[in-house]
N, C-alpha and C positions, 0 to 999 in steps of 0.2 A: 334294314338289316340289324340284327341284334348285336350286342357287343361281344364278338367272338374272339376268343385267343387262337390265332391261326399259326403261331409260330411253329408249333409241332404237328400242323394238320393240313398239309397241302394234298388235295385230292389227287394230283398227278404223281404223288410220291408212292410207287407200289413196288413191292417186292415180287419181281416177276417169277421167282421160283416157287412162290407159295399161292395156292388157290383156295386155302381154307381161311375163312375170315370170320372171326368172332365179332360180334356187336353186342355193347351193353348201353344201356341207358337207364337214367334215373332223375327224380325230382322234377317230373313235368307236370304233375298234378297240382291240385290246391284244395283247401277246405271247401271251396266253393263249387268244385267240380272237376271233371276230367279223371283219367286214370292211366297210369302208366302202362299197365297191361293192355288197355284198350289201343293205345298208340301203337304198341308192339304188334298187336293183331293186324291193325291196319296196315302197318308196314310189311309185315310178312305176307299178307295177302296181296298187297300191291306188287311186291316182289315177284311172287308166283305168277301173278298174271302178266308180269313183263318177261317171263320167261327165266328168270333167275332161280336157282336151286337153293332151297333152304332145307338143312339137313337136321332131322330130329325135332322133337318138341322144344318150345321155348321154356326157359328157366325163369321162375318167380323166386327170388331169394329175399327173404326178410331179413332186415338188418336189425342192429340194436334197438330196442323198442323204447329205450330210455335216452337216445341221442337227442341232445337239445335242439338241434336243427334238423328237422324231418318234415316231410309231409304225412298224410294221413296214416297209412299203414307201415311207413318206412320200408316199402318193397322195391327192389330194383329188378329189371328183366334183362335177359341176354338171350341170344339165338346165335346159330352157326350157319354161315353160308358156304357153299362149295362152288366156286366159280371157274370159268373156263379159260379166261384170258385177263390181261391187264385192262382192256377196254371194259369188260364186264364188271371188274372190280371197280374202276372208276365210276361207271355209270350206276352201280348199286350204291355206292357210297353217296353219291350225290342225290339220289331218290330218297334215302333214309335220312341224310341231313335235312333236306327241304321239308320232310313231313314232321320231323321233330320239331323244326322251326315254325312250322304252321300249326301244329296242334296243341303244343304246350302252353300252359296257362301263363303266358310271359307278364301279363299285367298284374299278377299277384306279386307283391314284393318279397314274399317268402319262397317264391318258386324260382330256383336256380339250376335250369336243367344242365345234365352232363351226357355226352355221347362219346363212345371210344370205340375204336376199331383196332383189333389185334390179329397179326398174322403169324402164329407161332403156336408152340406147344404150351399148355397150362403148366407152369413150372410149380414146383413146391414153394417157391417165394411168393407166388401169386396167390396160391391157396393159403398160406399162412396170413397174407394180408387179408383175404376174405374173412376168414376166421376172426381175426383181430377186429375188423370192422363190425361183425355180428356181436362180439362179446365186450369190446371196449369203445373208446372214443378215438378216431382216427382223424388226424388234421388233414386238410386238402394239400397241404404242401408235401405230405408222406406220399399221397397218391401220385402226385405230379412227380416226385423223384423215383418213385417205383415205374411209372410209365415211360419216363425218359430212359431208364436203363433197360427196359424190355422193348422199346422201340414201339411203344402204343401210340397210336393216333388220339389226340384229345381235342374235343370241341366243347368249349365252356360258353354256354349262354349265360348272359348276365354275370354273376359271380361264379357260376359253373360248379357249385358244391357237388352237383349230382355225379360228377366224375368218381367220386369216392364209391358210391354205390355201383356204378357202372363197371367198375373194375371188379368189385367183389362179386357181381353176379356172373362174371366170366369165370372166376377163379374158384368159387365156392365148392369144395369137395362135397359130393352127395353120396354119402355111404347109406344113411337112413333116409328115404324119401317117401313123401305123399305125393298125391295129385290133386289138381283142382280144375274142374271144369268151370269156365266163367262164361256166362251167356250175356250178351249185350243188348241194350234197348235201341229202338229206333231213336235217333237224336230229337224227333219231334216230341217224345215223351220224357225227356229229362226233366227232373223236378216233380213229376207227377207221381201219384200213387202207383206202386207196382202192382200189376194185376197177376199175380200168382195164385193158383188155386191150393188153398191150404191143405184141403182133403188129399189132393194128389200128392203133396210132399208127405204127408203122413203115410200114405199107402207106399210111396217110394221108400220111406224109411224102414217100413216093415218088411219089404222085400229085399233090401240092400245092406242094411245095418248087421254086423258092423264093418263090412267092406267099404261103405261110407258112412260118416260120423258127423257128428254136430249139425245134423239136420233140423233138429227140434230142440226147444228149450222149455221143458215143462209143457210139452204138447203144442206150443206155438212154433211157427215157422221162424228158423234161425238162418236160412240161407239167402235171404235177402237183405242187402244193406239199408241204411236209414239216411243215405246222403244223395245229393243231387247228382251223382257219378253216372257214367255209362253203364255200370253193372246191373242187369236185372236179377239175377241170383248166381251164387257160386256154390258148387257141390264138391266136397272134400272126400277123398278116399285113398284107399290103399294101392289101388292100381288104376291104369287108364281105362282098362275094360269096365271097371266098377263104376267110375263116374260117367262114362258114356252110357251105360246101361241105365243108371239112375236118371240122367237128362231125359232119356226117351219117355220115363214114366210121370214126369212133371207137366202139368198143363197150365198153359198161361192164356191171357186173354188180350195180349197186345203182341205185336210182331217182335221177333228176335231178329236183330240185324245181323248178328255173327256169334259164333262161339268158338273157343279154343280150350284145349287142355294143356296145362302147364305142369311140368315136372318141378317139385319145390321142397324147400327144407322147411315148410310150414309144420308144426305139430311134432317137432323131432327134440325139442329141448336144446338145440344147437346153441342157444345164447347163453346157456347156464354154464358156470364155472363152479368146481368144488372149493369152497372157503376153508382154509385151514383153521381159521377161527373168526370170531366176529370182528376183531379189531383189524383184519386184513381187508375187509370189505371196502369198496371204494364208490362213491356216488357215481350214478349213471352206468352202473354195471349190474349184471344178473348173476345170482349164486344158488348153491345148494348148500345151506349151512344148518350145522347141529347145535342144539342148545336146549335150556330149561326155561320154562316158563316163570318168570319172576313174580308176577302180580295178577290178580284177578282182571280179566279184560273189562274194559269200560266202553260204552257207547257214547260218542261225541256228536256234536251238531252235525246234522246231515244223514245220520244213520250209520256212520262208519263205526267199526269195532276195532279197538286198538288194544294190543297188549305188548309186554316187553318180554324179549328173549334174551337170555344171559348165558355166557360161558366163563371159562376162567380168564379170558382176555378183555371181556367188556360187555356191553349190552347194546341192543338196538331195538327201536320201536317198530312194531310189525302192524301192519293195517289190512283188515278185511274191508274194502270200501263198498259203499251202498250198492253199486252195480252188481256186486256178487251174491246179492239176494239171501238165499237161504243158507248159503255157506257162512254167512255171519252168524247164524244161530249155532252151529258147530262150534265156531271159535268162541262164542260166549260160554261154551262149557268148559273150556281150558281151566285149570286150576294150578296154582303155584307148585312147582315140583314136576309137573308133566314134562316129560323128554320128547322132543320134536326134532324132525329134520324139516325145514321150511325151504320151500322154491319160490323165489321171486327176485325182484329188482329193486335197486335203491334209486328213488326219485329225487326231486330237486330238494326236498326238505329233509333228506336223510333217512326217510322212513322206508322201510321193506316193504313193497307191495306184494302181498301173498299171492302166489298162483296156485299152489297146492300145498299140503302138509303131509307128513308121515308121522302118526303118533307112535313112537316106539316103546314108551312105558308111561304108565298113569300112576301119579301119586295116589297114595292110599288117603281116602277121605274118610273123617270120622264125625261123629255127632254125639251129644250127651243127652241122655233120655232118662226119664224117671224109671226106677227100678222096677222088675217084674216081680208080682206077687207069687206066692207058692201055688196059688189056683190058676195061673197062667195069665192074669189079667194085668195090665200096665197100671201101676199105682198113681195117685195123685198127691200133690203136695198137701199137707196137713197144715201149712202156715209156716211163716218163717221161724226157724229153729225147731220145728216141732215134728220133722221127718215127713213121713208119707203114710197115706191111708188107701187101702184097696176099696174102690168104689162097688166091687161086686160081693166080697166076703167080709169087709169090715176090718181086716188084719191090718195092723199098725206096726211100723218099724221107726226108730228114732234116728236112723242113720240119714244125714242129709246128703250123702254122696250120690251123684248121679251116676248113671251106667255109661261107659264108653262104647259105642257101637259103629262098626264099619259101615260106611253107605256104599252100597252097591251102585257104581256109576253106570249111566245110560251110555256114554261115550266109551267107544271100543278102539283097540289099537288097529293101526291099518292107515291107508292112504285116503285123502279126502281132497277134493278139488273144486274150483270155482265152476259154476254152470258155462255152457256154451257161449251165451251172450256176452259174458265178461271175460272170456278166454282170449289171451292174447295169441297172436298169429302163430308165434314160434312154440307155446307152450303145449306140451305133449299131453293128450287126454289119456286117461287111465285105461280106456278100451283098447289103446295101442300098446299096452304093456307098461311096466315100470322099470 
């Protein structure tokens, strides 16, 4: 038996007047494998097979991407059961508890699962907690205090840090939503190359984009992960129908054990807060901030491109990291005085990791060139202090002053974003609007 805090989690403690039970879980996977969404699917399918009613699609809620303690994608899940009796509630909870205990990667020291049951209405306080978890750093004690106030049952496996995301997954308000269909592999194929036909994905994209998106990255398949987790592929889209239709168009050469459509806050920019100024931004939080480019971008070791953004309150180092690929070339074209709105998060080193930018004004850029001759040809220097001579007609002038000419910049005003392979789960792609 794992180290489980049962002080507020008696299976026999049931509110007999309530038959709607929310289930939330988080922090069950690890860098070496498993996936919280997969555990959720197994549980939901088992519940249905045992005659329990699961109401509506499961939720996949992405939390703060810069939280110091997180598993891979920092995604928590939840779903709702509608049950008929106290006995059903007790039996359903026991089934869920046993499967979380069995399937979570308990041997990983960084994996600290949380499981919560809530029989009540989703309150504004619970919604606010969820948004805080997505945008800031929330301590476990805060989650436990709220759970105690609302009468939420908590199960803490090991350190139980996953209760934070579990509560957030239940409480998260979903005004702007997307959907993700996740197809899962046969366990015998975990760790092996995924056998997804690339041309079928390209054809699927041709037929369903933009109702589905981030299927391809420069023509290459972007729906398959690169970790030894149970996910074979994930298709993201605007509606449930869109991802189901796209799923039918993808050809694979290995068994699909199961699949499930999740409703999610992915690609909504829910993690971003508008920063009043640069000085107000805090580490491990995500912002929309306006400023001016201070100096020319530089390329550092590893291929990362760095520039400094300034405003009246201070400055912050901004980074387009190597995985953002061609986006770095755009960043390299920035020039001191360019006015930007930058979208991104503050990492451990205090650097703003850029997700997308809006160029709102471009600084005027000039160069100095030799004067133009009366014949229309650009003149050449006649030597130090000797002025200029036209190579075409031989005309000479004694003036040593060069001509100031405005440079037409190739960079244009507007929005620019990182490619799908480098996009964070919560970052809203431009195809979804700005």
